[in-house]
C-alpha positions in Angstrom: 12.4 33.7 -14.7 9.4 32.3 -16.5 7.6 29.8 -14.3 10.7 29.0 -12.1 10.5 30.0 -8.5 13.7 31.4 -6.9 14.7 29.3 -3.7 17.5 29.7 -1.2 18.9 26.2 -1.4 20.9 26.8 1.7 17.5 27.0 3.7 15.9 24.1 1.9 15.3 20.9 4.0 12.8 18.6 2.4 11.3 15.8 4.6 9.4 13.0 2.7 7.1 10.9 4.9 6.4 7.6 3.4 8.6 5.5 1.2 6.1 3.9 -1.2 6.0 4.6 -4.9 5.2 8.2 -4.4 7.9 8.8 -1.7 10.7 7.2 -3.6 9.7 8.9 -6.9 10.0 12.2 -5.1 13.3 11.3 -3.3 15.0 10.0 -6.4 14.2 13.3 -8.2 15.4 15.4 -5.3 18.5 13.3 -5.2 19.1 14.0 -8.9 18.5 17.7 -8.4 21.0 17.7 -5.4 18.2 19.2 -3.1 18.6 18.3 0.6 16.1 15.8 1.8 15.3 13.1 4.3 13.1 10.1 3.4 11.3 8.6 6.5 9.6 5.2 6.6 8.8 2.7 9.3 10.5 -0.1 7.3 14.1 -0.2 6.2 13.2 -1.3 2.7 10.9 -0.3 0.0 8.0 -2.7 -0.5 6.9 -3.6 -4.0 3.5 -4.4 -2.6 1.9 -5.2 -6.1 3.8 -8.5 -5.8 2.9 -9.2 -2.1 0.2 -11.7 -2.8 2.5 -13.8 -5.0 5.0 -13.7 -2.1 2.4 -15.2 0.1 2.1 -18.4 -1.8 5.6 -18.8 -3.4 8.6 -19.4 -1.1 11.5 -17.2 -1.8 9.6 -14.7 -3.7 9.3 -12.1 -1.0 13.1 -11.4 -1.3 12.3 -9.9 -4.7 9.8 -7.4 -3.2 11.8 -5.7 -0.6 14.7 -3.4 -1.6 16.8 -1.4 0.9 16.3 2.3 1.0 19.9 2.9 2.2 21.4 1.4 -0.9 19.9 4.1 -3.1 19.4 7.0 -0.6 22.2 6.3 1.9 22.4 9.0 4.6 19.2 10.6 3.2 17.0 7.9 4.7 15.8 7.6 8.3 13.9 4.6 9.5 11.3 5.6 12.1 7.6 5.9 12.8 6.1 9.2 12.4 3.8 10.0 15.2 3.0 13.8 14.6 3.7 16.7 12.5 4.4 19.9 14.3 3.2 22.4 11.8 4.0 25.6 13.8 7.6 24.6 14.4 7.9 22.7 11.2 9.2 19.4 12.6 8.4 15.8 11.9 8.2 13.9 15.2 9.2 10.2 15.4 8.1 7.6 17.9 11.7 7.5 19.5 11.5 11.2 20.2 13.7 12.4 17.4 12.6 15.6 15.5 13.3 16.2 11.9 13.2 19.9 10.8 11.8 20.8 7.4 11.4 23.7 5.2 9.3 21.7 2.7 7.2 18.7 3.5 5.9 15.9 1.2 3.4 13.5 2.6 3.5 10.3 0.7 2.0 7.9 3.2 -0.4 6.3 0.7 -2.8 3.6 2.0 -2.8 0.9 4.6 -4.5 -2.4 4.9 -4.3 -5.9 6.1 -1.4 -8.3 5.6 -0.5 -10.0 3.3 -1.7 -7.4 0.8 0.0 -4.6 2.7 3.0 -4.7 5.1 2.9 -1.4 7.1 4.8 -2.3 10.1 8.1 -1.2 11.9 10.3 -3.9 10.8 13.6 -4.9 9.2 14.2 -6.3 5.7 14.8 -9.8 7.3 11.6 -9.8 9.5 9.5 -8.5 6.6 10.6 -11.4 4.4 10.1 -13.9 7.2 6.6 -12.7 7.6 5.7 -13.7 4.0 7.6 -17.0 4.4 5.7 -17.9 7.4 2.4 -16.9 5.4 3.5 -19.3 2.6 3.8 -22.1 5.2 0.2 -21.4 6.5 -1.1 -21.7 2.9 0.9 -24.9 2.3 -0.6 -26.6 5.4 -4.1 -25.7 4.5 -6.4 -27.9 2.5 -9.1 -25.3 2.4 -8.6 -21.4 2.0 -11.3 -18.8 2.3 -10.6 -15.4 0.8 -12.7 -12.5 2.1 -13.2 -9.7 -0.3 -13.7 -9.8 -4.1 -11.9 -6.6 -5.2 -8.8 -6.8 -7.3 -6.9 -7.9 -4.3 -9.2 -10.7 -3.4 -9.5 -11.9 -7.0 -5.6 -11.9 -7.2 -5.3 -13.7 -3.8 -7.8 -16.5 -4.7 -6.1 -17.0 -8.1 -2.6 -17.0 -6.7 -3.5 -19.7 -4.1 -5.5 -21.8 -6.8 -2.7 -21.5 -9.4 0.1 -22.5 -7.1 -1.9 -25.1 -5.3 -4.6 -26.4 -7.7 -5.4 -29.3 -5.3 -6.6 -26.9 -2.5 -10.3 -25.8 -2.1 -10.4 -22.1 -2.4 -13.6 -20.0 -1.6 -14.0 -16.4 -2.4 -16.7 -14.5 -0.4 -17.7 -11.1 -1.7 -20.5 -8.8 -0.6 -21.3 -7.7 -4.1 -22.2 -9.5 -7.3 -19.5 -8.1 -9.6 -15.9 -9.0 -8.8 -12.8 -6.7 -9.0 -12.8 -2.9 -8.8 -15.7 -0.9 -10.2 -13.3 1.3 -12.3 -12.8 -1.7 -14.6 -14.8 -2.3 -17.6 -17.8 -4.8 -17.0 -16.3 -7.3 -19.4 -13.0 -7.3 -17.7 -14.8 -7.9 -14.3 -16.8 -10.8 -16.1 -13.6 -12.2 -17.4 -11.9 -12.2 -13.9 -15.0 -14.1 -12.6 -14.9 -16.7 -15.4 -11.1 -17.3 -14.9 -11.8 -17.9 -11.3 -14.5 -20.3 -12.0 -12.3 -22.1 -14.5 -9.6 -22.6 -12.0 -12.2 -24.2 -9.6 -12.5 -21.3 -7.1 -15.9 -21.5 -5.4 -17.6 -18.0 -5.4 -20.1 -16.8 -2.7 -21.3 -13.5 -4.1 -23.7 -10.9 -2.5 -22.9 -12.5 0.8 -21.0 -10.9 3.8 -19.0 -12.8 6.5 -20.9 -12.2 9.7 -18.4 -13.6 12.1 -15.3 -12.0 10.7 -14.2 -10.4 14.1 -14.2 -13.8 15.8 -12.0 -15.5 13.1 -8.2 -16.0 13.2 -6.5 -14.5 10.2 -3.7 -15.8 8.3 -3.2 -18.6 10.7 -3.7 -22.3 10.0 -6.3 -24.0 12.2 -7.7 -27.5 12.0 -11.2 -26.2 11.6 -12.5 -22.6 11.2 -16.2 -22.1 10.7 -17.1 -19.1 8.5 -20.6 -17.9 8.6 -22.3 -15.4 6.2 -25.4 -13.1 6.5 -27.2 -15.4 4.2 -26.8 -18.4 6.5 -24.0 -20.1 4.5 -21.4 -21.9 6.5 -18.0 -22.7 5.3 -15.5 -25.0 7.0 -11.9 -24.0 6.2 -8.4 -24.1 7.5 -7.2 -20.5 6.6 -8.9 -17.1 6.4 -7.2 -14.4 4.4 -9.0 -10.9 4.4 -8.7 -8.6 1.2 -11.5 -6.2 1.9 -10.1 -2.9 0.8 -7.5 -0.3 1.9 -7.6 2.9 4.0 -6.0 6.3 3.7 -2.9 6.1 5.9 -3.3 9.3 7.5 -2.2 8.5 11.0 1.1 10.6 10.8 -0.7 13.8 9.9 -4.3 13.6 10.6 -4.3 15.5 13.9 -1.9 18.2 12.5 -4.0 19.2 9.6 -7.5 18.1 10.8 -8.2 16.4 7.5 -11.6 14.7 7.1 -10.8 11.6 4.9 -12.9 8.8 3.8 -12.6 5.4 5.6 -12.0 3.7 2.3 -10.0 4.7 -0.7 -10.6 3.8 -4.3 -7.9 3.8 -6.9 -8.1 7.3 -8.7 -10.1 9.0 -6.0 -8.8 12.5 -5.1 -9.8 15.2 -2.7 -12.8 17.2 -3.9 -11.3 20.5 -3.5 -8.1 22.4 -2.7 -9.5 23.3 0.7 -9.6 19.6 1.6 -6.1 19.1 0.4 -4.5 21.8 2.4 -6.7 23.3 5.2 -6.9 27.0 5.3 -5.2 28.7 8.3 -3.0 25.7 8.9 0.1 27.9 9.4 2.2 25.7 7.2 4.8 28.1 5.6 6.1 25.2 3.3 5.2 23.4 0.3 2.8 20.6 1.3 2.1 17.8 -1.3 -0.3 15.0 -1.1 0.5 12.1 -3.5 -2.3 10.4 -5.2 -2.7 6.8 -4.3 -1.9 4.4 -7.1 -4.3 1.6 -6.4 -2.7 -1.6 -7.6 -0.8 -0.3 -10.7 2.8 -1.3 -10.6 6.0 -1.3 -12.6 6.2 -3.7 -15.5 9.9 -4.5 -15.6 11.1 -4.8 -12.0 11.4 -1.2 -10.9 12.9 0.4 -14.0 9.9 2.7 -14.3 7.4 3.9 -11.9 3.8 2.9 -12.2 1.8 4.8 -15.0 -0.3 6.8 -12.5 2.7 8.3 -11.2 3.9 9.5 -14.6 0.7 11.4 -15.5 1.4 15.1 -15.8 0.3 17.5 -13.3 -0.7 15.1 -10.5 2.5 15.1 -8.4 4.4 18.2 -7.1 5.5 19.1 -10.6 8.6 17.0 -10.1 9.9 15.9 -13.5 9.6 12.3 -14.5 12.8 10.2 -13.9 14.0 6.6 -14.4 14.4 4.6 -11.2 17.8 4.9 -9.4 20.1 1.9 -9.1 18.8 -0.2 -6.2 15.3 1.4 -6.4 
């Protein structure tokens, strides 16, 4: 037998909650192994979110970032919003009242954040694409754009707007001095800063927007007044917030009583096994938490998964596989 585990395949029913990079990687491997599974996501299409910011400034690009789950997984996909995990009865409960039984559960809900960087809504392919096309129109109308947040997403958003529309005034407001993610080398972060400056992006560093809750987001207005804690005032037409992501634990938080950080940094993991699967939870199945993958993405369409999903020993011990046709 070696390291193999004997499993009664007739009793196996895997439910994968979340259809991001981790979820579809698990689903594709289970499909290859002919293991019964059901992939559940609130959208009807996989979103290649690493391209979401480009889709916010370039009309027609969003069509390239959404791919139907049903094309690849057919009857093994169910669109729905997971509202609860019934651990005792081993059921995944959906908002419409449907209950999906499982013998094994994979939680691949990843992270959530503000649009346009993230698109975590109950939606169809058509409506999702239209949301990004509407965002493109908001950017096109605006002569001045303010990007709040100077992490990797904020840097990319400011660069995308300025590259596509060099005549527009773009201001990036960041609460810290250094731009981009702290996991990057200082020279890389400095290079990102210099590129933005060369493109003509105005940088307000070590300043925090003080009236953010009062500002309209992603909507053109004739005049929006942005205030910072240092007394700076910026008049703009459009405010786009890229100030970080959160662990998307709404589907399972109450079931497992997990204490998770409000913010999630790329590469961050639970500190101990007890935090990953709480003791005494009564879950008699295999529970797998997928590591969030930050902003790493496939290099040639979706022919291969992000590098962080191919690192050995980090995900469920499912063997590496090429992307299936469609995904």
